Structure formats: structure tokens, C-alpha cells
C-alpha positions in Angstrom: -0.3 -0.2 0.1 1.1 3.4 -1.2 2.1 5.7 2.0 1.5 9.2 2.5 3.8 11.8 1.6 5.3 14.0 4.4 4.2 17.6 3.6 4.9 20.9 4.6 1.9 21.7 6.8 2.6 18.8 9.0 5.0 21.1 10.9 1.9 21.7 12.8 1.2 18.6 14.3 4.4 17.9 15.1 5.0 17.8 19.0 8.6 19.5 20.7 9.5 17.9 24.1 12.9 19.6 26.1 13.8 20.3 29.6 13.9 17.2 30.8 14.2 17.2 35.0 13.9 14.6 37.5 12.3 15.4 40.9 15.1 15.2 44.2 14.2 11.5 44.7 14.1 10.4 41.3 10.6 9.4 41.5 9.0 11.7 39.1 10.4 12.9 35.8 9.0 16.2 34.3 9.3 18.0 30.7 7.8 20.4 28.6 5.9 19.9 25.5 5.7 22.7 22.7 3.1 22.5 20.2 2.1 25.1 17.3 -1.2 27.5 18.3 -4.6 27.0 16.0 -3.6 30.2 14.3 -0.4 29.5 13.8 1.3 32.4 15.0 3.5 31.0 17.7 3.7 27.9 20.2 2.2 26.7 23.6 3.9 24.8 26.0 2.6 22.4 28.4 4.3 20.5 31.3 4.3 16.6 31.3 5.1 14.0 34.1 6.2 10.6 33.8 5.6 8.8 37.3 5.6 4.9 37.8 5.8 4.4 34.0 2.4 6.6 33.8 2.4 9.5 31.6 0.6 12.6 32.5 -0.1 16.2 31.8 0.2 18.5 34.6 -0.7 21.9 33.2 -3.4 22.3 30.1 -3.9 26.3 29.5 -1.1 27.9 31.8 1.5 28.1 28.5 4.4 27.6 31.2 8.2 26.5 31.3 9.7 24.6 34.4 11.9 26.3 36.5 13.2 23.8 39.2 11.5 21.4 41.8 11.4 23.1 45.2 11.4 19.4 46.9 10.3 16.0 45.6 6.5 16.6 45.4 6.7 20.5 44.4 7.4 21.9 41.3 8.4 25.6 40.2 7.2 27.1 36.7 7.2 30.2 34.6 4.0 31.7 32.7 5.0 32.6 29.2 3.4 35.3 27.3 3.1 38.7 27.2 0.1 39.8 28.9 1.6 40.4 32.4 3.5 43.3 33.7 7.0 44.3 31.7 10.1 43.2 33.7 8.5 40.7 35.6 8.1 36.8 35.7 5.2 34.9 37.4 6.3 31.9 39.0 3.5 29.2 40.1 3.8 26.2 41.9 2.6 22.8 41.2 2.1 19.9 43.3 2.7 16.8 41.3 0.8 14.5 43.7 -2.3 16.6 42.6 -3.9 20.2 42.0 -4.0 23.1 39.7 -0.9 25.1 39.1 -0.8 27.5 41.6 0.4 31.4 41.8 3.3 31.4 43.9 5.5 34.6 43.2 5.8 37.8 41.0 9.5 38.4 40.4 10.2 42.1 39.7 12.9 41.1 37.4 12.8 39.4 33.8 14.3 35.7 35.4 16.6 33.5 33.2 17.2 30.8 35.8 16.7 29.9 39.4 17.2 26.7 41.9 16.1 25.9 45.1 19.1 26.6 47.6 16.6 25.7 50.9 13.8 26.1 52.5 12.2 29.1 51.1 15.7 30.2 49.8 16.7 30.6 46.1 19.6 31.7 44.1 18.6 33.1 40.7 19.9 35.2 37.6 18.1 37.4 35.9 18.5 40.8 33.5 19.1 44.5 35.0 20.5 47.7 33.2 24.0 48.8 34.3 22.3 52.3 34.3 19.6 51.3 36.5 20.6 48.2 38.2 18.3 48.3 41.0 14.7 49.2 39.3 13.7 45.8 40.7 13.2 47.9 43.7 11.4 50.6 42.2 8.0 50.9 43.7 4.7 50.5 41.2 4.3 53.9 40.8 7.8 54.4 39.8 7.7 51.5 37.7 5.1 53.3 35.6 6.9 56.4 35.4 9.9 54.4 34.0 8.2 52.5 31.5 6.2 55.9 30.6 9.2 57.7 29.5 10.4 54.3 27.9 7.4 54.4 25.4 8.6 58.2 24.9 11.7 57.0 24.0 10.6 53.8 21.8 12.1 55.3 18.6 15.5 55.5 19.9 17.9 53.2 20.8 21.5 54.0 21.9 24.4 51.4 21.7 27.8 52.3 23.3 29.0 49.0 23.8 29.4 45.5 21.8 27.9 43.4 21.6 24.8 45.7 21.8 22.4 43.3 19.9 22.1 39.2 19.9 20.3 36.9 18.2 17.0 35.8 19.4 17.2 38.5 22.5 17.4 42.0 20.2 19.1 45.0 21.7 21.0 44.4 24.3 22.9 47.1 25.5 23.6 48.0 29.3 22.1 44.7 29.9 23.9 42.3 32.2 22.9 39.1 33.8 22.7 39.4 37.5 22.9 36.7 40.4 20.7 37.2 43.3 19.9 35.8 46.1 15.8 35.2 47.0 15.1 34.4 50.7 11.6 34.3 52.8 10.7 36.5 49.7 13.5 39.1 50.0 15.6 39.8 47.2 19.2 40.9 47.3 21.8 41.1 44.5 24.8 39.8 44.9 26.6 41.0 41.7 27.9 44.4 40.4 26.6 46.0 37.9 28.9 45.8 35.1 29.0 42.1 35.8 27.6 39.1 33.3 26.7 36.1 35.6 26.9 32.7 32.8 26.3 29.8 34.9 26.2 28.6 38.2 25.6 25.8 41.0 25.0 25.4 44.2 26.8 22.9 46.6 25.6 22.8 49.8 25.6 26.4 51.1 28.4 27.3 48.6 27.0 29.0 45.3 29.8 28.9 42.2 29.5 30.8 39.2 31.6 32.4 36.0 31.3 35.9 36.1 32.8 38.5 33.4 32.7 42.3 34.4 33.3 44.4 31.7 32.7 47.6 29.4 33.2 48.8 26.0 33.8 45.1 25.1 33.3 41.7 26.3 36.0 39.5 26.1 34.2 36.2 26.7 37.4 35.1 29.3 35.3 34.1 32.9 36.2 34.1 35.9 35.1 31.9 38.4 33.6 32.7 42.2 31.7 31.5 45.4 29.1 32.8 47.5 28.1 31.5 51.0 24.8 31.3 51.2 25.7 31.1 55.6 27.8 34.3 56.1 27.5 36.1 52.5 30.8 35.9 52.1 31.8 36.4 48.5 35.6 34.9 47.2 37.0 35.0 43.7 38.4 31.2 42.9 40.0 32.3 39.4 40.1 35.9 38.1 42.7 36.1 35.4 40.9 36.5 32.1 42.7 34.4 30.1 40.6 31.3 29.7 36.8 30.7 28.8 34.7 28.8 31.3 31.9 26.5 30.4 29.8 23.5 32.4 30.9 24.0 35.7 30.0 21.1 37.9 31.0 19.4 41.6 32.0 15.9 42.7 32.9 15.4 46.0 32.1 18.8 47.4 35.3 19.8 44.4 34.5 22.6 41.8 35.4 21.4 38.5 35.0 22.7 35.1 35.9 23.2 31.3 38.1 25.5 30.2 40.0 26.8 27.4 42.5 29.7 26.5 41.5 28.8 22.6 45.0 29.6 21.3 45.6 26.0 19.3 42.1 25.9 17.6 40.5 29.2 17.9 37.1 30.4 19.3 35.6 26.9 18.3 38.1 24.9 20.9 37.2 22.3 23.4 37.5 22.9 27.0 40.0 20.6 28.6 38.1 19.6 32.1 40.2 21.3 35.0 39.5 20.9 38.7 39.1 24.8 40.2 41.7 25.5 42.8 42.1 29.0 44.3 43.8 31.2 41.9 44.4 28.0 39.8 43.0 25.4 37.2 44.5 22.0 37.1 44.4 20.0 34.0 42.5 16.9 34.6 41.1 15.0 31.5 41.4 15.7 28.1 37.5 15.1 26.9 38.8 14.7 23.2 34.9 15.4 21.6 33.0 18.2 22.8 30.6 17.4 25.9 27.5 18.8 24.2 25.3 17.5 21.0 25.4 19.6 17.5 23.7 16.6 15.7 21.0 19.0 13.5 17.6 19.0 13.4 14.4 21.1 12.4 12.1 19.7 14.1 13.0 20.5 17.9 12.7 23.4 19.8 13.4 24.5 23.9 16.4 23.5 25.7 17.9 20.9 28.5 20.7 19.7 30.5 23.6 18.1 28.6 26.2 17.7 31.4 24.6 16.7 34.8 26.2 14.9 37.9 24.4 12.3 40.2 25.9 10.2 42.7 29.8 12.1 42.1 29.7 11.1 38.8 29.6 13.1 35.7 27.2 12.3 32.6 27.6 14.2 29.3 26.0 14.0 25.7 28.7 14.1 22.9 28.8 14.6 19.5 30.5 11.4 18.5 31.3 11.5 14.4 27.5 11.7 12.9 25.5 10.7 16.4 24.8 11.7 19.8 26.6 9.3 22.7 26.0 9.0 26.5 29.4 9.2 28.1 30.0 8.7 32.3 32.9 9.8 34.0 33.8 8.6 37.5 35.3 10.5 40.5 38.5 9.5 38.7 37.3 10.8 35.3 37.3 7.1 33.8 35.3 7.2 31.2 32.2 4.6 30.3 30.6 5.0 27.1 26.3 4.2 28.1 25.1 4.5 24.9 26.2 4.6 21.2 23.4 4.3 18.8 22.8 6.2 15.5 20.3 8.8 17.2 20.2 12.6 18.1 19.7 13.2 21.9 18.3 16.5 22.9 19.0 16.2 26.6 19.1 13.9 29.3 19.1 13.9 33.2 20.2 11.7 35.6 19.5 10.9 39.2 20.0 8.1 41.4 20.9 5.8 38.5 17.8 6.6 36.1 18.8 8.1 33.3 16.5 10.3 31.0 17.0 11.4 27.3 15.0 13.1 24.7 15.9 11.5 21.1 15.3 11.1 17.6 16.2 8.3 15.4 15.8 8.5 11.2 12.0 7.3 11.9 10.7 9.1 14.7 10.5 12.5 16.2 12.2 13.6 19.5 10.2 11.8 22.1 11.3 10.9 25.7 13.1 7.9 26.9 14.6 6.2 29.2 17.7 4.2 29.3 17.4 1.3 31.0 20.3 -1.4 31.6 21.9 0.0 28.4 18.2 -0.5 26.4 16.3 2.7 25.1 12.4 2.4 26.6 10.5 4.9 24.2 8.0 6.6 27.3 6.0 8.8 25.0 4.4 8.7 21.6 3.3 12.5 20.7 4.6 12.2 17.2 3.5 9.0 16.5 0.1 10.0 15.4 1.8 12.6 12.8 4.2 10.1 11.1 1.7 7.2 11.0 1.4 5.3 7.5 3.8 8.1 6.3 7.0 7.6 3.5 9.9 8.3 5.5 13.0 7.7 2.9 15.7 5.5 5.2 19.4 7.2 5.0 21.5 5.6 2.3 25.3 6.0 3.4 27.7 7.2 0.7 31.4 6.6 1.5 33.8 8.8 -0.3 37.7 10.1 -0.2 38.3 13.7 -0.7 41.9 14.8 -0.5 43.6 12.4 2.4 39.9 12.4 4.0 37.7 9.5 4.3 34.2 10.7 4.6 30.7 9.8 4.2 27.2 11.1 3.8 23.9 9.9 2.8 21.0 9.9 -0.1 17.5 9.9 1.0 15.7 8.4 -2.0 12.0 8.9 -3.3 9.4 6.4 -2.3 9.5 3.4 -5.3 12.7 4.7 -6.4 13.4 3.5 -10.2 17.0 3.3 -10.7 16.2 3.6 -14.6 14.7 6.7 -14.6 16.7 10.1 -13.7 15.4 12.0 -10.5 16.5 15.7 -9.8 18.5 16.2 -6.5 19.4 18.7 -3.6 22.3 18.9 -1.8 21.7 20.2 1.5 24.8 21.7 3.6 24.5 22.2 7.7 25.2 25.5 9.1 28.1 26.0 12.0 30.6 24.7 10.9 30.9 23.2 13.8 27.8 20.9 13.9 27.0 17.4 12.2 24.4 15.9 10.1 22.9 12.5 11.6 20.4 10.2 10.2 17.7 11.1 12.5 14.3 12.7 10.7 14.6 16.2 9.3 11.4 17.7 8.3 12.8 19.1 5.0 14.7 16.7 3.5 11.7 14.3 4.2 9.3 16.7 2.2 11.6 16.8 -0.5 12.3 13.4 -0.7 8.2 12.8 -0.6 8.3 15.3 -3.7 10.1 12.9 -6.2 14.1 14.9 -5.3 16.8 12.5 -4.0 18.4 14.7 -1.3 21.9 14.6 -0.2 24.2 15.7 2.8 27.5 15.0 4.1 29.2 15.9 7.4 32.6 17.7 5.7 35.9 19.2 7.1 35.2 21.8 9.6 32.2 19.4 11.2 32.0 18.7 14.7 32.1 14.9 16.2 35.7 14.1 15.4 37.2 16.3 17.5 39.2 19.6 16.9 41.6 19.0 14.6 39.1 18.2 12.0 36.7 20.6 13.0 39.7 23.6 12.3 39.0 24.7 9.1 40.5 28.6 10.0 41.7 30.5 7.0 40.3 27.6 4.7 36.4 28.1 4.9 35.4 27.8 0.9 38.0 25.7 0.0 38.9 22.6 2.0 35.5 22.5 2.5 34.4 23.1 -1.3 36.3 20.5 -2.1 35.1 17.8 0.2 31.4 19.1 -1.1 32.2 18.5 -4.8 33.8 15.2 -4.3 30.7 14.3 -2.2 28.6 15.4 -5.2 30.6 13.4 -7.5 30.7 10.7 -5.3 26.6 10.3 -5.2 26.5 10.9 -8.8 29.0 7.8 -9.5 26.8 5.4 -6.8 23.5 6.5 -7.4 23.8 7.0 -11.5 19.9 7.6 -11.2 20.8 11.3 -10.2 20.2 13.6 -13.1 23.3 15.9 -12.9 21.7 18.4 -15.2 19.6 18.8 -12.5 21.6 19.3 -9.3 20.3 22.0 -6.8 21.9 22.8 -3.4 21.0 24.9 -0.4 22.0 25.7 3.2 21.9 28.2 6.1 24.3 30.0 8.2 27.5 28.3 7.4 25.7 26.4 5.0 24.2 30.0 3.5 27.9 30.8 3.3 28.9 27.5 1.4 25.9 28.0 -1.1 27.1 31.5 -1.8 30.6 30.2 -2.2 29.2 27.3 -4.4 27.3 29.6 -6.8 30.3 31.8 -7.5 32.7 28.7 -8.2 30.6 26.8 -10.3 27.6 26.5 -12.9 27.4 22.6 -12.1 23.8 23.6 -9.9 20.3 24.3 -11.6 19.3 26.6 -9.1 20.2 27.6 -5.1 18.3 28.6 -1.9 21.0 30.9 -0.1 19.5 30.9 3.9 20.3 33.4 6.6 23.5 33.7 4.7 26.9 35.3 5.1 28.8 36.9 1.4 31.3 39.5 2.7 33.5 38.8 5.8 34.6 42.2 6.5 30.8 44.0 6.9 29.8 40.7 8.6 32.5 41.3 11.7 31.2 44.4 11.8 27.7 44.3 12.5 27.1 40.3 13.6 26.2 39.5 17.6 29.5 37.4 17.7 31.2 39.1 14.4 33.6 41.5 16.4 35.6 38.2 17.9 34.8 35.4 15.5 35.4 36.2 12.1 38.9 37.3 12.5 39.9 34.1 14.3 37.9 32.2 11.8 39.9 33.5 8.8 43.7 33.3 10.5 43.8 37.3 11.1 45.2 38.4 14.5 42.2 40.7 14.8 39.9 42.6 12.2 41.5 45.4 10.9 44.9 43.2 9.9 42.9 40.8 8.5 40.9 42.6 6.0 42.7 40.5 2.8 41.9 37.2 4.4 38.1 38.2 5.4 38.0 39.3 1.9 39.4 36.6 0.2 37.0 33.9 1.8 33.7 36.1 1.0 31.4 34.6 -1.5 31.0 38.5 -2.7 34.4 38.3 -4.1 33.6 35.7 -6.8 30.3 36.4 -7.5 30.9 37.9 -11.4 29.9 35.6 -13.9 27.7 33.6 -11.9 25.0 32.3 -13.4 23.0 30.2 -11.0 19.3 31.4 -10.6 19.2 32.3 -6.8 16.4 32.1 -4.4 17.8 33.8 -0.9 15.9 33.1 2.5 16.7 35.7 5.1 14.8 37.5 8.5 14.7 40.7 9.3 16.1 40.3 13.2 18.9 38.0 12.2 21.5 39.2 14.0 24.1 36.1 13.6 24.1 36.4 10.4 22.5 39.6 9.4 20.1 40.9 6.5 22.8 43.1 4.7 24.4 39.5 4.3 21.7 38.0 2.0 21.2 41.6 0.3 24.4 42.3 -0.7 24.6 39.0 -2.8 20.9 39.2 -4.2 21.7 42.5 -5.4 25.2 41.1 -6.7 23.2 38.8 -8.7 20.4 41.0 -9.8 22.9 43.9 -11.6 24.1 41.0 -13.8 20.7 39.7 -14.6 21.2 36.4 -12.9 17.4 35.0 -11.8 16.9 36.2 -8.3 14.1 36.4 -5.3 14.4 37.3 -1.7 12.2 36.4 0.8 12.7 38.6 4.2 10.8 37.4 6.8 9.8 40.5 9.4 9.8 39.4 12.9 12.2 36.5 12.9 15.6 35.8 13.6 18.4 33.3 12.6 16.0 30.3 14.0 13.6 30.7 11.3 13.5 27.3 10.2 13.7 25.4 13.6 11.5 27.6 16.1 10.0 30.6 13.8 6.3 31.2 13.6 4.8 27.8 11.8 3.4 30.0 9.3 6.5 31.5 8.8 8.2 27.9 8.6 5.7 26.8 6.1 6.0 30.1 3.7 9.8 29.4 3.8 9.2 25.8 2.6 6.8 26.3 0.2 9.3 29.1 -1.1 11.9 26.9 -1.2 10.2 24.2 -2.7 8.5 25.8 -5.4 12.0 26.9 -6.3 13.6 23.7 -6.4 10.5 22.2 -8.6 10.6 25.0 -10.9 14.3 24.9 -12.1 14.1 21.4 -11.9 10.6 20.6 -13.9 8.7 19.1 -11.4 6.1 21.7 -11.8 
């Protein structure tokens, strides 16, 4: 029986679990589930729980996100939405044993995170304005006056530091993330007005946190501090601005973290696991692979933990080649691989030896699982109905050699694939570049396979999963990676001769958009291209992107921006656009501050003046995350524009 094809609008029925959290005693597992609103304008979020193998919905109309457990029976959540006073956070309390979510406290702050530190005692991070750091103390009357003043000044934006904006956040000039103590309903700010707090962990009565105090330009080199909940004493454990710090964790009351000076492999370098001592960081272990998952997906939303501790052992998600694994490190930091399957894992949590995760494979969207004695037990089936009786193409592996590298990729074949026929194909290039494609379900790729395309995708030099040296393509963007992609395309044509070499298409977003722009300036072998949230000019991007001031020069072999214009221009697709003939569609978001709109505009105009067929679709109110978490109606329009462009230029419509 012929199966139903994947359709563009299927994203309206998909559900997106995230934010796994066990209760302190491990008896209850809670998580969020997001889904598209009926009017396609956004998403709602409900809280669900699993206890004794039974899945139960905790909220239905609150539109809430998980904050933390107070104890094994009571969960704190925050209400999402815009119908409350600006700059405040409404926290509700849920008894997981039964009952409705009840209002608990409204904070006069835009909360970032909160952790329970004791009875009626919490540590939290929240946004402050360096010019008015104690605005949270204002009376209702003063807050009203300040809000009126902000409305008067709504047509003006003053910037005097970098980064002054950030993708998916907006303008952040003057904004800092401060550490607070909330005890018996009383708030106390613990950090200075120019200090940005990154992450924190609580060990008994001690709070450890990363912090950078800065003005003018943020360095992204953090210090490590502690705060005593008993006597209020603050101490700087590591104060030198020489290291990028991540993943604070505690084992046997000893603080550890990952740290790197970024000298060997630049801004994408993996941090070493180190022991944090007074004024020193003692090397413990090289993790070899980055302790997080970078396996790409367009059917995931929300966050969750990727590194956790339980019973003085460290558990981490790891991108291993082309999939996500789970590693455990003992107290002595000996490594055990707990799970190593061809899946993508979004997040995990561990409590008293119980391991929960949210994962996707080639035939399933993300669902909640538990790892029991090495075997995955599926706990939820939110997306089973959406994929029921649908044609899902199985990834066919393609091994190839490019230069001295042995690489591999995959193709998805249309249903009832006939080797005697000729099929158009789409080369889909991932972003990053330090991320990977796996074989997990990817909506846009399955859509195109259902529409009659062979879909090609691979992990080239610069991708994650094979260590820092493999991922390091500094000063080689557009060279080694381009060769890899062309060699992969040649391998597909050889191993799948039904692919029509005259009907090849190419697309990609972010770094993949850069490569798409680069490709159309270096070859005419593709009949059309779709360039998404792209990069065309590394010089202009360096001076307008939220990460450009530190990332661009680093990635192109320059000591700093002004000494590196020749390097930046050499790797810019705009330099090579003269003579391009490939019809190219540009997809860009108006509020994309990672790869800002002018990057797509420059390339589009450069093609237009040469009379190359082109089209640009700009999505208002969207940012760099359009393809993953943009408004449902915008995600549908994006895919429709792309699919129409491919079908038009390959003769499928």
C-alpha cells in the first residue's frame, strides 16, 4: 500500500518535548511539550510528567516553562506570554501529587534561571540594566513612570558597547545578567552592575558561578567566583581573564569545569576538564570530543541539560562522529560509554542512576526515553500519529574520499525509487560549521524526498564529532570544505547514477548559506540554489554581527579584524560573484543578528545587476532560528518558497 507523503504543513501537528528534569528523589520525571498554536502565530507549552511508567499532563492552559523542583513533590514553573507587566516573571507552584498550578510569586525581574537552595531560599539569575541596576526595587508608581518614559523613547536606540544586540534577544546594550538571592520573599543582588553571570551551581551552602565584569567590549574570558549562603562571603577563585569557562560541576564537594584559552584551535576549541583551586586550574582530562550534542534537526525546540552530575559521577552528551552518545565519567574521570547508537539526543537528566533523554532516530521525531540496562525504553509517543503511514526515506550511506580524508554522507531516495529513471537532487549543507548531520528525522529533507527529489547531505571538514583538529578550518573556509562537497556530489553521481547531473540543486543555512553563496560563485554545475541566513562578505559581517567582532577574524587566520581584511575578503563569496549564472533564492530574517540581513542583500543585489534570476524573501519578526522555531506560518512559507524554487528549476512543476 502506498504511503502518504510528508507535507509542508505537517509541522503544525508535530510536538516538541524539552527540558527534562527528575525530582530530587527520582520518582517523578517532568518535561515541557511545545506545539503550534491554532492560528499558526507561535507555540504553546504544557508541562507533563512520568511516574511509575504513566505519562500525565500537568498543565493545559498555563503556557508554562519548567524552572526547578522545590522538593520531590513541588515544582516551580514560570508562565510565558506577554499579558503581564513588562520586566516581571510570574512563578507558579505545582504539587505533582495533584491539584492545579497555583500562583506562587511574581518577581520584579526578567528571570533567566532559578535553583532551590533551601527552604524558602533560592538563587537566581535575571537581567538588569547597568544604568539602573536596582530598578527591581522600584515602587509600582515609579515603575509606571519609567515605563512611560521608555514608551516616549521607543523611537530611539542608543548603543555604546559590543555586543549591543544578540540573536533571538534583540538589543542588549547595557544589559547584564546578575546573580540574586531570594530568601523568605526578599531579593538581594549579589553581583555588580557591570558584571555578567554565565552559569552557577549550588553545593550545600556554597554557590559557584562564572562572571565577567566589563565595559565597552565583552572579552568572553570569564572568572569563577563563590558566594556563601551562610555568611554572605564572596570570593574570587579564578580571576584572570585568560580562559573561556563552561560546564561548572561539583564532584565530592570539589568544583570542576571546562576551560580553554582558545590558542590552539580558536573560538571553537574544546575546553579541558580542570579542577578549580584557589587562583589555579589544574588539568584533569582532555575529553577529546565536545561535551554537548551538535546533531542538527529542524524538528526540535526548547533546551535542556547536556551535562549533569549524579552520585558524584559526571554524565554528558557527546557528539561522536555523526550521532549523539552518552558518556559517564567516574570520580577518577575514567570514561564509560553508556549509549552509542545512531540517534540524535537533545538533552538528558540523571537521578539516582536513572537516565532520561529526549532523542530522535531516522523514523521518529524527538520523544522521551529512559535508558534501562543499556536499552532505550520509549516513554512518550507525541508524534506517532503525525508520522503514521507516512513515507519516511531511509538514509543510504555514501562513503567517499576527499583529499586525504575518508568521509561519508547519505542520500534519501523517493518512494518506489526506480534506478532506470532520472531524478533531480538537492545538496543540503549544514550550518555551524561545527555541527553535524546524522540520520535522525529531518522534516525538510523528508519533504523533498516525498516530492521526488534525491536529497544529499554529508559532514565535511569543519564539522563536529571528530575532534578539534578535524573541525579546524581556520583560513580555509571555501577551500577544503568546498572540495569535500564537490567530491561528495561526484560520489553520489557515481554511486546513485539515477541522479540527474543536469538537475542538481543546492541549499544551506548560516555556514551552509555561506557555502551556497560560495558554490554559485565557483561552479555552474547546480541548476539552482537557495541561500538561507547567509554570509556573503566577512568584512561587513565582522562589524555588524553579534559575534562578528571576535569570531570572524579568528576563523580566517587574522590576528584581529583590521589586520585581516585581506583574509576576510579572500574567503568572502561576494569577491567571486562576478560571472555567476545560477538562479538563486535568498531566505533571510529581518531580525537575524547572527548573519544580518545585509549579508543576503549584498549577494542578491550582486546577482541582480548581472541579470541572474534571483528572488529574496525577508521574514519580518524572525531571527536566525526561523527554520527551527520561527512562527509556524513563517516556517510553512519558507519551505513553500524553497520547494517551489527547486521544482520550478528542475521541471517538477
